[in-house]
PAMARVEX-665354 format. One line per field, with one value per residue (C-alpha): x, y, z; residue in three letters; residue number from 1. Coordinates in nm, 2 decimals, decimal comma. Layout:
// residues N
xx: (X | ...)
yy: (Y | ...)
zz: (Z | ...)
r: (ALA | ...)
k: (NUM | ...)
END
This chain:
// residues 458
xx: (9,05 | 9,19 | 8,81 | 8,79 | 9,06 | 8,99 | 8,62 | 8,73 | 8,97 | 8,69 | 8,49 | 8,77 | 8,82 | 8,42 | 8,40 | 8,69 | 8,59 | 8,24 | 8,34 | 8,46 | 8,15 | 7,90 | 7,96 | 8,23 | 8,06 | 7,76 | 7,94 | 7,88 | 7,51 | 7,53 | 7,71 | 7,56 | 7,16 | 7,15 | 7,40 | 7,39 | 7,74 | 8,02 | 8,14 | 8,46 | 8,53 | 8,50 | 8,75 | 8,91 | 8,70 | 8,84 | 9,23 | 9,18 | 9,22 | 9,53 | 9,69 | 9,56 | 9,79 | 10,13 | 10,22 | 9,99 | 10,05 | 10,44 | 10,39 | 10,09 | 10,40 | 10,71 | 10,47 | 10,30 | 10,70 | 10,82 | 10,59 | 10,20 | 10,04 | 9,94 | 9,56 | 9,56 | 9,70 | 9,40 | 9,12 | 9,25 | 9,20 | 8,88 | 8,73 | 8,88 | 8,76 | 8,41 | 8,40 | 8,46 | 8,25 | 7,94 | 8,04 | 7,99 | 7,59 | 7,68 | 7,94 | 7,75 | 7,92 | 8,21 | 8,51 | 8,35 | 8,25 | 8,67 | 8,81 | 8,61 | 8,63 | 9,06 | 8,99 | 8,89 | 9,06 | 9,36 | 9,30 | 9,13 | 9,33 | 9,64 | 9,43 | 9,39 | 9,77 | 9,74 | 9,43 | 9,67 | 9,93 | 9,71 | 9,60 | 9,95 | 10,11 | 9,75 | 9,80 | 10,17 | 10,15 | 9,90 | 10,08 | 9,86 | 9,94 | 9,96 | 9,97 | 9,70 | 9,47 | 9,45 | 9,31 | 8,95 | 8,96 | 8,99 | 8,80 | 8,50 | 8,67 | 8,47 | 8,21 | 8,18 | 8,23 | 7,94 | 7,71 | 7,71 | 7,64 | 7,34 | 7,27 | 7,26 | 7,07 | 6,79 | 6,82 | 6,70 | 7,04 | 7,21 | 7,18 | 7,17 | 7,42 | 7,31 | 7,54 | 7,82 | 7,65 | 7,59 | 7,99 | 8,10 | 7,89 | 8,03 | 8,43 | 8,34 | 8,23 | 8,49 | 8,78 | 8,58 | 8,60 | 8,96 | 9,02 | 8,93 | 9,14 | 9,47 | 9,82 | 9,95 | 10,34 | 10,56 | 10,85 | 11,10 | 11,34 | 11,53 | 11,81 | 11,72 | 11,69 | 11,57 | 11,73 | 11,47 | 11,47 | 11,43 | 11,17 | 10,96 | 11,03 | 11,28 | 11,55 | 11,29 | 11,29 | 11,64 | 11,43 | 11,38 | 11,68 | 11,64 | 11,45 | 11,22 | 11,09 | 11,06 | 10,89 | 10,63 | 10,60 | 10,55 | 10,22 | 10,08 | 10,02 | 9,84 | 9,63 | 9,61 | 9,43 | 9,15 | 9,05 | 8,98 | 8,71 | 8,45 | 8,44 | 8,38 | 8,07 | 7,97 | 7,65 | 7,57 | 7,62 | 7,32 | 7,20 | 7,13 | 6,95 | 6,63 | 6,58 | 6,47 | 6,11 | 6,17 | 6,33 | 6,19 | 6,13 | 6,32 | 6,38 | 6,77 | 6,84 | 6,67 | 6,87 | 7,21 | 7,43 | 7,38 | 7,41 | 7,70 | 7,84 | 7,85 | 8,17 | 8,31 | 8,17 | 8,36 | 8,64 | 8,69 | 8,58 | 8,83 | 9,12 | 9,03 | 9,14 | 9,50 | 9,71 | 9,58 | 9,67 | 9,96 | 10,14 | 9,95 | 10,03 | 10,27 | 10,27 | 10,30 | 10,01 | 9,81 | 9,93 | 9,82 | 9,50 | 9,40 | 9,49 | 9,27 | 8,98 | 8,96 | 8,89 | 8,64 | 8,47 | 8,48 | 8,31 | 8,03 | 7,92 | 7,97 | 7,66 | 7,49 | 7,13 | 6,90 | 6,64 | 6,80 | 7,20 | 7,13 | 7,36 | 7,62 | 7,62 | 7,59 | 7,89 | 8,07 | 8,07 | 8,24 | 8,46 | 8,62 | 8,74 | 8,94 | 9,05 | 9,10 | 9,27 | 9,53 | 9,71 | 9,77 | 9,84 | 10,08 | 10,16 | 10,29 | 10,41 | 10,64 | 10,81 | 10,85 | 11,02 | 11,25 | 11,34 | 11,62 | 11,44 | 11,58 | 11,42 | 11,11 | 10,88 | 10,94 | 10,92 | 10,56 | 10,45 | 10,60 | 10,43 | 10,07 | 10,22 | 10,17 | 9,82 | 9,65 | 9,85 | 9,98 | 9,74 | 9,44 | 9,53 | 9,58 | 9,28 | 9,06 | 9,15 | 9,18 | 8,88 | 8,62 | 8,78 | 8,80 | 8,39 | 8,31 | 8,49 | 8,41 | 8,11 | 7,90 | 7,55 | 7,40 | 7,06 | 6,90 | 6,56 | 6,29 | 6,17 | 6,54 | 6,54 | 6,21 | 6,27 | 6,67 | 6,41 | 6,13 | 5,93 | 5,72 | 5,81 | 5,53 | 5,75 | 5,92 | 6,21 | 6,21 | 6,14 | 6,44 | 6,70 | 6,57 | 6,58 | 6,86 | 6,69 | 6,48 | 6,26 | 6,12 | 5,78 | 6,00 | 6,11 | 6,48 | 6,69 | 6,85 | 7,16 | 7,18 | 7,15 | 7,42 | 7,42 | 7,67 | 7,63 | 7,77 | 7,85 | 8,09 | 8,31 | 8,30 | 8,48 | 8,73 | 8,80 | 8,85 | 9,06 | 9,29 | 9,32 | 9,39 | 9,66 | 9,77 | 9,79 | 9,93 | 10,18 | 10,26 | 10,22 | 10,47 | 10,73 | 10,67 | 10,97 | 10,87 | 10,98 | 10,73 | 10,94 | 10,76 | 11,01 | 10,91 | 10,61 | 10,66 | 10,95 | 10,70 | 10,42 | 10,65)
yy: (-19,09 | -18,77 | -18,65 | -18,63 | -18,46 | -18,18 | -18,17 | -18,14 | -17,84 | -17,73 | -17,67 | -17,56 | -17,23 | -17,21 | -17,16 | -16,96 | -16,63 | -16,74 | -16,59 | -16,25 | -16,15 | -16,22 | -15,87 | -15,71 | -15,52 | -15,51 | -15,35 | -15,00 | -15,05 | -15,20 | -14,88 | -14,58 | -14,69 | -14,91 | -14,75 | -14,43 | -14,38 | -14,17 | -14,15 | -14,03 | -14,36 | -14,58 | -14,49 | -14,71 | -15,02 | -15,08 | -15,04 | -15,28 | -15,50 | -15,36 | -15,36 | -15,74 | -15,79 | -15,65 | -15,82 | -16,12 | -16,30 | -16,34 | -16,45 | -16,70 | -16,84 | -16,83 | -17,07 | -17,29 | -17,30 | -17,43 | -17,54 | -17,59 | -17,86 | -17,60 | -17,69 | -17,66 | -17,35 | -17,26 | -17,42 | -17,21 | -16,93 | -16,92 | -17,07 | -16,79 | -16,52 | -16,63 | -16,63 | -16,32 | -16,21 | -16,28 | -16,00 | -15,77 | -15,71 | -15,66 | -15,37 | -15,01 | -14,79 | -14,72 | -14,79 | -15,12 | -15,23 | -15,13 | -15,31 | -15,65 | -15,61 | -15,58 | -15,87 | -16,09 | -15,97 | -16,05 | -16,42 | -16,42 | -16,21 | -16,47 | -16,76 | -16,65 | -16,71 | -17,07 | -17,15 | -17,11 | -17,32 | -17,61 | -17,62 | -17,67 | -17,95 | -18,14 | -18,17 | -18,18 | -18,47 | -18,65 | -18,58 | -18,30 | -18,03 | -17,77 | -17,54 | -17,70 | -17,80 | -17,50 | -17,22 | -17,39 | -17,46 | -17,11 | -17,02 | -17,16 | -16,89 | -16,60 | -16,80 | -16,86 | -16,51 | -16,44 | -16,68 | -16,48 | -16,17 | -16,37 | -16,51 | -16,22 | -16,06 | -16,26 | -16,29 | -15,93 | -15,87 | -15,67 | -15,38 | -15,63 | -15,75 | -16,08 | -16,09 | -16,11 | -16,39 | -16,53 | -16,48 | -16,65 | -16,93 | -17,01 | -16,90 | -17,17 | -17,45 | -17,34 | -17,41 | -17,71 | -17,90 | -17,78 | -18,07 | -18,32 | -18,19 | -18,39 | -18,35 | -18,07 | -18,05 | -17,78 | -17,80 | -17,61 | -17,86 | -17,88 | -17,72 | -17,51 | -17,18 | -16,86 | -16,51 | -16,26 | -16,05 | -16,41 | -16,50 | -16,21 | -16,10 | -15,78 | -15,94 | -15,75 | -15,46 | -15,40 | -15,38 | -15,01 | -14,91 | -15,01 | -14,66 | -14,88 | -15,16 | -14,93 | -14,71 | -14,96 | -15,10 | -14,72 | -14,71 | -15,03 | -14,92 | -14,57 | -14,83 | -15,08 | -14,73 | -14,73 | -15,07 | -15,02 | -14,72 | -14,99 | -15,17 | -14,96 | -14,79 | -14,97 | -15,15 | -14,80 | -14,60 | -14,82 | -14,85 | -14,48 | -14,40 | -14,56 | -14,26 | -14,08 | -14,08 | -14,15 | -14,42 | -14,62 | -14,97 | -14,99 | -15,36 | -15,32 | -15,06 | -15,33 | -15,65 | -15,37 | -15,63 | -15,87 | -15,62 | -15,52 | -15,93 | -15,91 | -15,74 | -16,05 | -16,28 | -16,00 | -16,09 | -16,47 | -16,43 | -16,14 | -16,44 | -16,59 | -16,25 | -16,19 | -16,42 | -16,27 | -15,94 | -15,99 | -16,10 | -15,88 | -15,56 | -15,68 | -15,67 | -15,21 | -15,17 | -15,38 | -15,29 | -14,88 | -15,11 | -15,25 | -14,78 | -14,67 | -14,92 | -14,82 | -14,39 | -14,57 | -14,80 | -14,41 | -14,25 | -14,46 | -14,44 | -14,12 | -14,10 | -14,36 | -14,40 | -14,76 | -14,53 | -14,47 | -14,51 | -14,89 | -14,98 | -14,76 | -14,93 | -15,27 | -15,17 | -15,02 | -15,35 | -15,51 | -15,35 | -15,43 | -15,74 | -15,56 | -15,30 | -15,51 | -15,85 | -15,69 | -15,56 | -15,78 | -16,05 | -15,83 | -15,70 | -16,01 | -16,14 | -15,81 | -15,91 | -16,33 | -16,16 | -15,89 | -15,99 | -16,23 | -16,55 | -16,64 | -16,33 | -16,40 | -16,46 | -16,21 | -15,96 | -16,08 | -16,05 | -15,73 | -15,68 | -15,82 | -15,57 | -15,19 | -15,32 | -15,47 | -15,34 | -14,98 | -14,94 | -15,08 | -14,87 | -14,55 | -14,55 | -14,66 | -14,36 | -14,07 | -14,12 | -14,20 | -13,87 | -13,68 | -13,80 | -13,69 | -13,33 | -13,22 | -13,48 | -13,48 | -13,29 | -13,20 | -13,15 | -12,96 | -12,94 | -13,19 | -12,98 | -12,91 | -13,35 | -13,43 | -13,10 | -13,27 | -13,61 | -13,54 | -13,77 | -13,57 | -13,65 | -13,95 | -14,13 | -14,45 | -14,34 | -14,03 | -14,19 | -14,38 | -14,12 | -13,95 | -14,24 | -14,11 | -13,77 | -13,61 | -13,34 | -13,00 | -12,89 | -12,70 | -12,98 | -12,86 | -13,13 | -13,23 | -13,28 | -13,32 | -13,55 | -13,66 | -13,79 | -13,87 | -13,67 | -13,94 | -13,82 | -13,56 | -13,88 | -14,11 | -13,80 | -13,73 | -14,09 | -14,10 | -13,83 | -13,98 | -14,28 | -14,12 | -13,92 | -14,23 | -14,31 | -14,08 | -14,06 | -14,42 | -14,42 | -14,12 | -14,20 | -14,64 | -14,74 | -15,15 | -15,31 | -15,54 | -15,85 | -16,19 | -16,45 | -16,32 | -16,43 | -16,80 | -16,89 | -16,76 | -17,06 | -17,35)
zz: (-10,80 | -11,08 | -11,14 | -10,77 | -10,64 | -10,92 | -10,79 | -10,40 | -10,56 | -10,78 | -10,41 | -10,21 | -10,53 | -10,50 | -10,15 | -10,14 | -10,38 | -10,24 | -9,91 | -10,05 | -10,32 | -10,03 | -9,93 | -10,08 | -10,35 | -10,14 | -9,75 | -9,97 | -9,87 | -9,57 | -9,43 | -9,64 | -9,64 | -9,39 | -9,13 | -9,23 | -9,13 | -9,21 | -9,59 | -9,46 | -9,27 | -9,51 | -9,70 | -9,43 | -9,40 | -9,67 | -9,69 | -9,46 | -9,75 | -9,79 | -9,48 | -9,47 | -9,78 | -9,67 | -9,42 | -9,38 | -9,68 | -9,63 | -9,23 | -9,35 | -9,65 | -9,37 | -9,12 | -9,47 | -9,51 | -9,25 | -8,92 | -9,05 | -9,35 | -9,58 | -9,58 | -9,19 | -9,16 | -9,48 | -9,26 | -8,94 | -9,06 | -9,25 | -8,95 | -8,79 | -9,06 | -9,09 | -8,65 | -8,71 | -8,96 | -8,73 | -8,52 | -8,74 | -8,62 | -8,29 | -8,44 | -8,35 | -8,45 | -8,78 | -8,49 | -8,39 | -8,80 | -8,84 | -8,62 | -8,70 | -9,06 | -9,01 | -8,85 | -9,08 | -9,34 | -9,08 | -9,18 | -9,49 | -9,72 | -9,68 | -9,80 | -10,18 | -10,16 | -9,97 | -10,15 | -10,48 | -10,30 | -10,22 | -10,53 | -10,69 | -10,45 | -10,44 | -10,84 | -10,88 | -10,62 | -10,81 | -11,13 | -11,31 | -11,57 | -11,35 | -11,64 | -11,80 | -11,54 | -11,26 | -11,45 | -11,53 | -11,12 | -11,05 | -11,27 | -11,05 | -10,79 | -11,00 | -11,07 | -10,61 | -10,70 | -10,88 | -10,71 | -10,36 | -10,53 | -10,68 | -10,38 | -10,12 | -10,35 | -10,44 | -10,11 | -10,02 | -9,86 | -10,06 | -9,76 | -9,45 | -9,22 | -9,33 | -9,57 | -9,29 | -9,17 | -9,52 | -9,53 | -9,22 | -9,27 | -9,54 | -9,42 | -9,15 | -9,37 | -9,55 | -9,29 | -9,16 | -9,48 | -9,62 | -9,26 | -9,54 | -9,83 | -9,92 | -9,67 | -9,83 | -9,59 | -9,53 | -9,83 | -9,63 | -9,48 | -9,11 | -9,27 | -9,54 | -9,39 | -9,52 | -9,44 | -9,31 | -9,61 | -9,87 | -9,64 | -9,67 | -9,99 | -9,97 | -10,20 | -10,44 | -10,34 | -10,54 | -10,83 | -10,69 | -10,74 | -11,16 | -11,32 | -11,50 | -11,30 | -10,99 | -11,25 | -11,34 | -10,99 | -10,97 | -11,20 | -11,04 | -10,73 | -10,89 | -11,07 | -10,75 | -10,61 | -10,92 | -10,86 | -10,51 | -10,67 | -10,89 | -10,58 | -10,29 | -10,45 | -10,83 | -10,64 | -10,44 | -10,69 | -10,84 | -10,53 | -10,49 | -10,81 | -10,61 | -10,39 | -10,69 | -10,77 | -11,17 | -11,04 | -10,79 | -10,83 | -11,12 | -11,09 | -11,18 | -10,92 | -10,73 | -10,85 | -10,88 | -10,78 | -11,06 | -11,29 | -11,09 | -11,11 | -11,55 | -11,43 | -11,26 | -11,58 | -11,85 | -11,65 | -11,70 | -12,08 | -12,12 | -11,96 | -12,28 | -12,49 | -12,33 | -12,55 | -12,85 | -12,74 | -12,61 | -12,94 | -13,15 | -12,98 | -12,66 | -12,31 | -12,27 | -12,55 | -12,31 | -12,01 | -12,20 | -12,30 | -11,92 | -11,82 | -12,12 | -12,06 | -11,70 | -11,84 | -12,06 | -11,76 | -11,52 | -11,84 | -11,84 | -11,50 | -11,50 | -11,77 | -11,70 | -11,55 | -11,49 | -11,78 | -12,09 | -11,95 | -11,90 | -12,19 | -12,01 | -11,70 | -11,81 | -12,12 | -11,84 | -11,67 | -12,01 | -11,99 | -11,63 | -11,74 | -12,01 | -11,78 | -11,45 | -11,63 | -11,92 | -11,59 | -11,37 | -11,61 | -11,88 | -11,59 | -11,39 | -11,74 | -11,76 | -11,40 | -11,56 | -11,81 | -11,71 | -11,36 | -11,24 | -11,22 | -10,84 | -10,78 | -10,97 | -10,72 | -10,45 | -10,72 | -10,83 | -10,43 | -10,42 | -10,76 | -10,48 | -10,29 | -10,43 | -10,61 | -10,38 | -10,04 | -10,10 | -10,41 | -10,23 | -9,91 | -10,08 | -10,37 | -10,01 | -9,84 | -10,08 | -10,29 | -9,96 | -9,79 | -10,15 | -10,17 | -9,85 | -9,88 | -10,23 | -10,43 | -10,11 | -10,08 | -9,73 | -9,69 | -9,36 | -9,42 | -9,53 | -9,84 | -9,93 | -9,93 | -10,14 | -10,47 | -10,47 | -10,48 | -10,69 | -10,36 | -10,01 | -9,72 | -9,76 | -9,96 | -9,85 | -9,97 | -9,74 | -9,40 | -9,50 | -9,52 | -9,22 | -8,98 | -8,73 | -8,77 | -8,59 | -8,75 | -8,63 | -8,70 | -8,97 | -9,10 | -9,04 | -8,94 | -8,59 | -8,86 | -9,20 | -9,47 | -9,64 | -10,03 | -10,31 | -10,64 | -10,85 | -11,21 | -11,13 | -10,88 | -11,19 | -11,40 | -11,12 | -11,12 | -11,52 | -11,49 | -11,28 | -11,47 | -11,79 | -11,65 | -11,55 | -11,95 | -12,02 | -11,86 | -11,86 | -12,25 | -12,24 | -11,99 | -11,95 | -12,26 | -12,35 | -12,67 | -12,76 | -12,85 | -12,93 | -12,89 | -12,48 | -12,47 | -12,66 | -12,37 | -12,10 | -12,26 | -12,25)
r: (MET | GLY | ASN | SER | ILE | LYS | PHE | ARG | LEU | THR | VAL | MET | SER | PHE | LEU | GLN | PHE | PHE | VAL | TRP | GLY | ALA | TRP | LEU | ILE | THR | ILE | ALA | ASN | TYR | TRP | PHE | ASP | THR | LYS | GLN | TRP | ASP | GLY | GLY | ALA | PHE | GLY | ALA | VAL | PHE | SER | THR | LEU | GLY | PHE | SER | SER | LEU | PHE | MET | PRO | ALA | ILE | THR | GLY | ILE | ILE | ALA | ASP | LYS | TRP | ILE | ASN | ALA | GLU | ARG | LEU | TYR | ALA | ILE | LEU | HIS | PHE | LEU | GLY | GLY | ILE | THR | LEU | CYS | PHE | ILE | PRO | PHE | ALA | SER | ASN | GLU | SER | GLU | PHE | PHE | TRP | VAL | ILE | PHE | LEU | ALA | MET | VAL | CYS | TYR | MET | PRO | THR | ILE | SER | LEU | SER | ASN | THR | ILE | GLY | TYR | HIS | VAL | LEU | LYS | ASN | ASN | ASN | TYR | ASP | VAL | VAL | LYS | VAL | PHE | PRO | PRO | ILE | ARG | VAL | TRP | GLY | THR | VAL | GLY | PHE | ILE | ALA | ALA | MET | TRP | PHE | VAL | ASN | LEU | THR | GLY | ASN | LYS | ALA | SER | TYR | ASN | GLN | PHE | ILE | ILE | SER | GLY | ILE | ALA | GLY | ILE | LEU | LEU | GLY | LEU | TYR | SER | PHE | THR | LEU | PRO | LYS | CYS | PRO | PRO | GLN | LEU | GLY | LYS | SER | GLU | LYS | LYS | SER | PHE | VAL | GLU | ALA | PHE | GLY | LEU | ASN | ALA | PHE | LYS | LEU | PHE | LEU | ASN | TYR | LYS | THR | ALA | LEU | PHE | PHE | LEU | PHE | SER | MET | MET | LEU | GLY | ALA | ALA | LEU | GLN | LEU | THR | ASN | MET | PHE | GLY | ASP | VAL | TYR | VAL | SER | GLU | PHE | GLY | TYR | PHE | GLY | LYS | TYR | GLN | GLY | SER | LEU | ILE | VAL | GLU | LYS | SER | THR | ILE | VAL | MET | SER | ILE | SER | GLN | VAL | SER | GLU | THR | LEU | PHE | ILE | LEU | ALA | ILE | PRO | PHE | PHE | LEU | LYS | ARG | PHE | GLY | ILE | LYS | LYS | VAL | MET | LEU | ILE | SER | MET | LEU | ALA | TRP | VAL | LEU | ARG | PHE | GLY | LEU | LEU | ALA | TYR | GLY | ASN | PRO | ALA | GLU | GLY | LEU | TRP | MET | ILE | ILE | LEU | SER | CYS | ILE | VAL | TYR | GLY | MET | ALA | PHE | ASP | PHE | PHE | ASN | VAL | SER | GLY | SER | LEU | TYR | LEU | GLU | THR | THR | VAL | ASN | TYR | LYS | ILE | ARG | ALA | SER | ALA | GLN | GLY | LEU | PHE | MET | MET | MET | THR | ASN | GLY | LEU | GLY | ALA | VAL | ILE | GLY | SER | LEU | ALA | SER | ALA | ALA | ILE | ILE | GLN | ARG | PHE | PHE | THR | PHE | GLU | PHE | THR | ASN | ALA | SER | SER | LEU | THR | LYS | TYR | LEU | GLY | VAL | ASP | GLU | SER | ASN | PRO | VAL | PHE | ALA | ARG | LEU | THR | LYS | PHE | VAL | ASP | ILE | SER | PRO | THR | GLY | GLU | PHE | SER | LYS | ALA | VAL | THR | LEU | ARG | ASP | TRP | SER | PRO | ILE | TRP | LEU | SER | PHE | ALA | GLY | TYR | ALA | LEU | VAL | ILE | ALA | VAL | LEU | PHE | ALA | ILE | LEU | PHE | LYS | HIS | LYS | HIS | ASN | PRO | ALA | GLU | LEU | THR | GLU | ILE | SER | HIS)
k: (1 | 2 | 3 | 4 | 5 | 6 | 7 | 8 | 9 | 10 | 11 | 12 | 13 | 14 | 15 | 16 | 17 | 18 | 19 | 20 | 21 | 22 | 23 | 24 | 25 | 26 | 27 | 28 | 29 | 30 | 31 | 32 | 33 | 34 | 35 | 36 | 37 | 38 | 39 | 40 | 41 | 42 | 43 | 44 | 45 | 46 | 47 | 48 | 49 | 50 | 51 | 52 | 53 | 54 | 55 | 56 | 57 | 58 | 59 | 60 | 61 | 62 | 63 | 64 | 65 | 66 | 67 | 68 | 69 | 70 | 71 | 72 | 73 | 74 | 75 | 76 | 77 | 78 | 79 | 80 | 81 | 82 | 83 | 84 | 85 | 86 | 87 | 88 | 89 | 90 | 91 | 92 | 93 | 94 | 95 | 96 | 97 | 98 | 99 | 100 | 101 | 102 | 103 | 104 | 105 | 106 | 107 | 108 | 109 | 110 | 111 | 112 | 113 | 114 | 115 | 116 | 117 | 118 | 119 | 120 | 121 | 122 | 123 | 124 | 125 | 126 | 127 | 128 | 129 | 130 | 131 | 132 | 133 | 134 | 135 | 136 | 137 | 138 | 139 | 140 | 141 | 142 | 143 | 144 | 145 | 146 | 147 | 148 | 149 | 150 | 151 | 152 | 153 | 154 | 155 | 156 | 157 | 158 | 159 | 160 | 161 | 162 | 163 | 164 | 165 | 166 | 167 | 168 | 169 | 170 | 171 | 172 | 173 | 174 | 175 | 176 | 177 | 178 | 179 | 180 | 181 | 182 | 183 | 184 | 185 | 186 | 187 | 188 | 189 | 190 | 191 | 192 | 193 | 194 | 195 | 196 | 197 | 198 | 199 | 200 | 201 | 202 | 203 | 204 | 205 | 206 | 207 | 208 | 209 | 210 | 211 | 212 | 213 | 214 | 215 | 216 | 217 | 218 | 219 | 220 | 221 | 222 | 223 | 224 | 225 | 226 | 227 | 228 | 229 | 230 | 231 | 232 | 233 | 234 | 235 | 236 | 237 | 238 | 239 | 240 | 241 | 242 | 243 | 244 | 245 | 246 | 247 | 248 | 249 | 250 | 251 | 252 | 253 | 254 | 255 | 256 | 257 | 258 | 259 | 260 | 261 | 262 | 263 | 264 | 265 | 266 | 267 | 268 | 269 | 270 | 271 | 272 | 273 | 274 | 275 | 276 | 277 | 278 | 279 | 280 | 281 | 282 | 283 | 284 | 285 | 286 | 287 | 288 | 289 | 290 | 291 | 292 | 293 | 294 | 295 | 296 | 297 | 298 | 299 | 300 | 301 | 302 | 303 | 304 | 305 | 306 | 307 | 308 | 309 | 310 | 311 | 312 | 313 | 314 | 315 | 316 | 317 | 318 | 319 | 320 | 321 | 322 | 323 | 324 | 325 | 326 | 327 | 328 | 329 | 330 | 331 | 332 | 333 | 334 | 335 | 336 | 337 | 338 | 339 | 340 | 341 | 342 | 343 | 344 | 345 | 346 | 347 | 348 | 349 | 350 | 351 | 352 | 353 | 354 | 355 | 356 | 357 | 358 | 359 | 360 | 361 | 362 | 363 | 364 | 365 | 366 | 367 | 368 | 369 | 370 | 371 | 372 | 373 | 374 | 375 | 376 | 377 | 378 | 379 | 380 | 381 | 382 | 383 | 384 | 385 | 386 | 387 | 388 | 389 | 390 | 391 | 392 | 393 | 394 | 395 | 396 | 397 | 398 | 399 | 400 | 401 | 402 | 403 | 404 | 405 | 406 | 407 | 408 | 409 | 410 | 411 | 412 | 413 | 414 | 415 | 416 | 417 | 418 | 419 | 420 | 421 | 422 | 423 | 424 | 425 | 426 | 427 | 428 | 429 | 430 | 431 | 432 | 433 | 434 | 435 | 436 | 437 | 438 | 439 | 440 | 441 | 442 | 443 | 444 | 445 | 446 | 447 | 448 | 449 | 450 | 451 | 452 | 453 | 454 | 455 | 456 | 457 | 458)
END
C-alpha cells in the first residue's frame, strides 16, 4: 500500500510538469518561426504566467480550504486547462493566442501549489515523513518536464501547434487520473474562519515596513524578471542559428530543446549541493552566488554557438541549475529564519508572488519590448537578407522567413522580415544581472548564523 501511494503521487508529479514542459521552452519557436508574429507582443504571452500567479493560487487555496476536496479541484483545473490548450490551433492572431494561453494559465498555475497540498496531505495521512519522502517524489516533476521537452523535439513538434495539443492531452489525462487520487477534504472547519486579509496572505505585506525584508522582496522581484528571459528566449536563440548557412544541418540546432533540457537536469543536481553551500557560505553569499551565476549564464550565451562555441551553451545550461536553485531555496530559508512564525506561510506566498508574479510580468513585458526596440534587425529586400544569413534565395530558410511576405520582381519585401541580434541581447541581460548582484552585495546585510540552518533541519 505504501509503495502504491508514493507511486501514484510520483505519476501525478511527473504529469504535472510534463504538461508545462511540452510548450514552455519551445513556445517562442512557434511564435517567431512558424507564425512570425510581433516580437513585442510575445512578452504579453509570457506575462500570463505572472498575472495568473498573482491571484489564482490564493483563490484556489481558499476554495480547497473551505469547500472542495483539493484533488477534485486539481482535477477540474487540469481538465479545463487541457481543453483550453487544444484551442491553440484556432488562434489566428496574437490577441486570440494571448487569451487562450491566459485562460490555460489561470487553470494551470494554481495546480503547482495544489499538487504540493495533495502530496503533503496524502503522505501525512499515511504516516510518512514528508520532509524525507516528498522531495524524491517532486524530483519526478522535473523528470516529467525534461521528458516533455525531449518528446516534443524528437517528434518534430518544437515549432508546431502540436506541442500545445500534446500538453492539452496530458492535462486532460492528468485531470481524469486525479479524480482517482486519495481524498483530500477541506481542512478549515465551519467554526474556523480566516479574515480576508489572512486568506489572501495580505498580512505578510506588513513585512515591507521592515527595510531589510522589503529590500529582499525587491531583489526577489528583479531576479524573478531575469528568470523569465531564458524560459522565453533560450530555445529559439539556439534554433535561430539554423537560419545561417554555416550552421544549417547542425544536430545541435535541430535538437535545441534537448540541449536546453540540460538546464533542468542541472537543476536537480544543484539541489543536492545546496546544504553544503549554505553551511559553508551562509544564506546571503549563496543568494549572491546565484546572481553571479545568472551573469555567467547570460554571458556564455552571448558568445556561444553550435560549432566551436558549443561548450559555452552547454556550460550556460549547467550554470542555470545553480542560478535558479540557489536563490529560490536560500531565499525561502531566509524568510523561514527571520519572519514571525505566524505569518511565515503568507511570507512564502509573497516571495513566490514577487518572483513568479510581479517579477515574471515585468521581465516578460520589458524584455520583449527592449529586444523589439533595440536588438531586432529589419530586412526590406531579398539581397540584404540573404547576405546577412549567408544563403541564396533557393535556400529553404529564405522561403521559411518570407512565407508571409510578397516579393516584388526587384526583390523588395511587402513587409519587413525581422531577426534578433542575440549576442548583445544576452550581454545586456548579463549587465542587468551584474548590477543586481553588486547592489545586493552592498545594500543587503545579513550575518551568517549556522545555528539558524540547524534549527530548520530538525
